[in-house]
N, C-alpha and C positions, 0 to 999 in steps of 0.2 A: 503493499500499499504506500503510494507516494504522499508527499506532504498534503497536496492538495486535496486528495481524496479523505486523509485523517482529519483534517479540519472541517470538512463537509459531513462528518458522521453528526448525527442527531446529539445533541448535548456534549459534543467533543470538548468545546470550550465552555466551561460553566460561567455563568454570570455573576457579577458582584450583586449583592443584596442592596436594596434601595437604602436601608439605613446607613450604609458606608459610601453611597455614591457621593454626598457632600463632602465627605473626609478626603475621598481620592482627589477631588476637585482643588482642595487645599494646598497639595503637595506643589502647585506651581505658584501658590499664591503668596509670595514674600511677606505680605503685609497682614496675612491671617493670624488673628490674636490668639492668645491662649485660651480665651473664653470660647471663641469660635471652634476650637478644636475639640475642647472639653463637651461643648453641646453635641458636636457630630457624634462623638463617641456615645455619650449617654441616651441617645436616640434608643439603642439596642440593650436592654438589661443583661441579656447572655452574654454579649460582648464585654459588657462591663466586669461581670463575674470571673470570666477567663482570664480579662486583662489583670486584674487584681490578683488573682491566683498566681499567675504568669509573674507579676514584678515581685512578689514575694517568696519566688522560689528561689533556691541556693544560687541559681544562675545571675539574678539581679539584687538579691538581697542586699541592703545598705545599712542594716543595723537596725531599723526600725518597721513595725509592721505598717504597711499602707492600705488605707481601707477606704479611699475614694479616688476618683479619676484626676481630680485636680492635684492631690499630692503626688500621684504618679507622674504627671507631666511635668511638675515642678522639680521633681527628683531626677528623673531620666532625660528630661528635655523634651521638646516638641518632637524632633526628628525621630528619637527612638520609639516613643509612644505611638507616634501615627505609623511608623513603619511595623511596629509590633501588631497593631491592631489589623492592618492589611494582612499579616502573617496569620493571624487567627481567623480572619475571614476566608483567606485561601485554604486554610487547613479544613474548615467546614465545608468546602465545596467538593471534597474527596472523601466522603464518608464510608465508602465501600472499601477502600483500601484497610490493611490491617493496620491496627493501632501500633504494633512494634515499627512496622516498616515507616508509619507517618512519624513516630518518636525519632528515629534514627534520622529521618529526612530533615526534621527542624532542629535537631541539634547540630547537624552539619551545617544548615543554613545560618543557625544564630552565631555559631562561631564564625564562619565565614564572613558574615556581616559586620561582626566585632573587629575582626582583623582587618578587613577592607576599610572600615572607618579609620582605624589607626593609620593605615598606608596613606589614606587620601588626606588625612590632616597634615601628616609629615610633607607631602607634596603640595599641600596649600590649594588642592581642588574642593570641588562641593561635597562635603561629607554627608549631607542630607541625601542627595541623588544617588551616592555610592552605597549608604547603608541601605536604602530602600531597593535599589537593583540587586544588592549582594544577598539580601533576605530572600528576595524572590527569584534568584538567578537559575535555580533549578526546578522551577515550578512546571515548566514543560514536560518534565520526568513523570511528574503524577498524571498529567492528562495522558501521556503515553501509557502508563501502567494500566488506566483504565481501558482506553480505546485499542490498545495493540498488546493486550497483556501476554499472550503467547509468544509473540515477537521478542518482547522485551526479557522474558524469561530465558529465551534461547541465547540473548546477548549476555545477560547473567552469566552463563556458562562460561562465556569466553572472557567477560571482564566485569566484575562486580561493579554494583551500581554507583557506588562512591569511590571508585579506584580512579587513580590517574589514567588517562587514556580511554575513559568512558565516551566521552564525545567522539573521538575518532572511531570507536568500535561501532558506535551508533551510526556514524556516518558511513561507514564502509557497508553495512548491512543494509541500512535503510535509505541512504541518498541524503538524511537530514538526522539532526540531533535535538536535545532538549534545549539548547539555546533557540532554535528556529521555532519551536513549537510554543515556548515561554514566550518569545518575543509576540507571538501571533495572540497569546492570551492576554498579554499587558495591552496591546492596543484594542482589543475588544473591551478591557475594562477601563478604556480611556486614560491610562497611566501618562504622564508627561513625556513627550517624545525623546528627552534625553534619557530617561530610565529604559524605554523600549530599546533604544539604540544600544545601550549599556548590555542588556541582557542579549540582545542579537549578537552583538560582536566580541562577547567576553572571551571566546576561545581565541581569537586572532584580532586585537584592536588594531582598528586603521589609523596608524599614526599621522595620515595626511588629513584628517577630520577631527572635529570637534568630538570630546567625549573620549579620545583615545586614553587619557589619563585615568579616567573614571573605569574604563573596562578593564586597564591595566590592574588597578588595584584590585578588582574582583577576581580577575586572572590569577595574580598571586596568592590571594587570600584563600581563593578555593584549591588551588594547587598545593598549598601548604596544609590546609586542614585535610585533605585528601591524604596526602603523605603521612600525617600524624595517624590517620586510621587504618593505613597500610602498614604501620610501624617501621616506616623506612629509615635506614642508616642516611648520615649525612652523604655518603659516597653514593648510596643509591639515588637519592635525591638528585644530586649532580647529574648523574647519568640519565636522568628523566627532564633534564632542562632542555625543552624543546627552543626552537628559535623564537616563537611569541613570548615564552617566559623569559629568555634572556634579555629581548628586547624592552620587555615589561619592567625588569630591573634596573635598565639603564634609562628609561624614560621617567621612572619614579625617583631615580638616584637611591635605590635601595641596595644595601649590602647582602648578598645572598646568605652568608653566614648567620647575619642577624635574624634573618626571616626563618632559616632553618632551625634556630633556636626557640622560636617563638612557641608557646603553648597556651592551650584555651584555658578560660576559666574553669575549675573543678566544678563537676555536675553531680549532684546527689539525686537525680531523677527529674528532668526538666518536665513541667506539666503543659507542655505545648502541643 
């Protein structure tokens, strides 16, 4: 099944719920107030409950319990809270997937988003767009898990879902990969063009166009988190430095050794 046929399947690309539509539009609004963000979130009590559960998890806990959206926004910041709500909504769009699979996916995505934000901050680029794009950079994989389950399981036998080289494996078998499908979903959700572009070009940033540094941060972050999951030594990581990875290191002025030593925040059971 080619990409056009996959995207044409009924319900292949789940829609964002109405309660979050306004929140999505605030991503591109630099003048959006804290009160406006809080109001968008509080429309949906279920999302509020899940957000508070998440911000009080070991992954985000900051020493005191958070019991309202306002405190969550003030503690974590507009960027992170807004992106986390999008992530929560995205998870709800795929209820048929096994919980363990979803947990693995979101642990991976959150760790990637944290590292990508750190890399983008050091490079002086837009941390907001990078964090959101990194959090959603693998969302296309969930669409593919539901739409072409058997083919994805066959690719799993060649290359695990969170392994370095997964994109290449999907490309070889299908002619497209999670980045292409994720960008299509981001367009349907009317996410800002900059975020769509990062999701679409994350595996090979186009250094001749805008957004290349954003995509480079997501590429390096995803590469490092995958390496951690695969328990790769520094020598093995060096061997898996493809040309896009090498270019991303140079573009962001990141020392490879420092990235290879980065470790995610300890997680005692992320409730995402």
